[in-house]
C-alpha positions, 0 to 999 in steps of 0.5 A: 482463519477465514474472514466472516461472510458479512465482513468480507462483503463489507471490505469488498464493498469498501474496496470498490468505493475506494476504487470509484474515489481513485478515478475522481481523483485522477480526474480532480487532480489532472492526473495520477499514478493510477495503475499502482494505486488501484493494485494496492487497494485491497491491501490497504482496505484490509489493513485500515479497516480490519488490522492496523490500530489507529485512531483518527480522532487522536492521529498522533497516538503514541501507541498506534500502529504505523503505516509506511507507503514506500511506494509514495507515488501511489498516494492517489490510492493512499490518501482516499483510504485515510479520508474514508477511514476518517482522518479527514473529510472526503470532500477535501480530496477535490483539492488533490495536487492543487495549489496549496492542498496538503495532498500531492503526488507524494504524501507528506507526513507534515501535511497529511493527517494520519500519515506516518511518513513522507515517501516517494523517493524509492527504496527508502521506506523500509529503512524507516520502518526498521528505525520505527521498529527499533524505536519501538523495542527501545520504548518498549511499545508493542505497535506494528510497523507495516511497510508496502513496497512496490516491486519495481523500487526492490531494484534499490540497494537500499531495500536490501540493506533495510532487509539485512537490518530487520532480519539481524535485529530480529524485528518481528514488529515490522511487516513488509508487504510487496505489491508484486504487480510486475510492472513499473514505469518502463515496462515489466520488472523482469525485463527491466531488472529481473527480480526472480527468484524474488521470494528466495531472495527474502528467505535468504535474508532471514524473512518468513515469506508468505506469497498470496494473491494480493486481491484476496481478502481471505489470503490477505487476513491469513497472511496478516494474522501470521504476520501479526503474531510474529515475535522475532522472525520478520515476515514479508507478505508477497502480494501478487497483484494486477496493476490497474486492478478493477478497470479492464482497459487499465489492467497489466497495461504499463500506459497507466502507470501514470495517466489523466483522464477526461470525463469520458474516460473516468466514466468508462473506468467507473462503469468497469469498476461497477460492472466487474463488482470489484 
């Protein structure tokens, strides 16, 4: 079902503000995994501002939905979302990756309010999601667990072991999303370790695969509606994205997997975001 125009505009505005905040974080921290942080903004925006059942006033609420950022190196994209959602003040973002800060290059659930899993060791997030899904079933809870993977980390065998388990146990309460931006630290995924036929592999493991434009809020909403309604067969949303989305000189550029930026670069990046209306 299409999103109402006023709601979609609010999501678009929020995503643009978050991209600007990510550029600030890159400047304040001295560097960030900027490309992948920008590619997941729209996914995180619609999750945290439309779908996930969370309460910033009660971050450990037992019945909350859980979210796992398996590609934990993109914390520079995730932490601003938690701030904007109200888990802590946006002013705190200025300490990102500084000594004594709760915010580092990878999220730590013991330090970051609203963060459900410490991640960054790639390939492990989906296994944690499987455990949370089984736990919810055992406890007779109806919360969902959403796991956002990077496509580069799908070279890891542990991802496929977790996928096999999720399918075997019919964990419809676990929703898998892959940020398919086709780039990893060393270059294009298909040149480093080919993933294709990617969607067919997930289908072979027993998933319903929904392939979408990961920057299109109508398509994201349609896919998430179907995923939220799933009971037994698990859903994997294959979100085709652009690494560095919104900053013209960063888009599809492996140089910006991780980068630092002086004030001139940051202002240029912000200008591109505002000019593009992203």
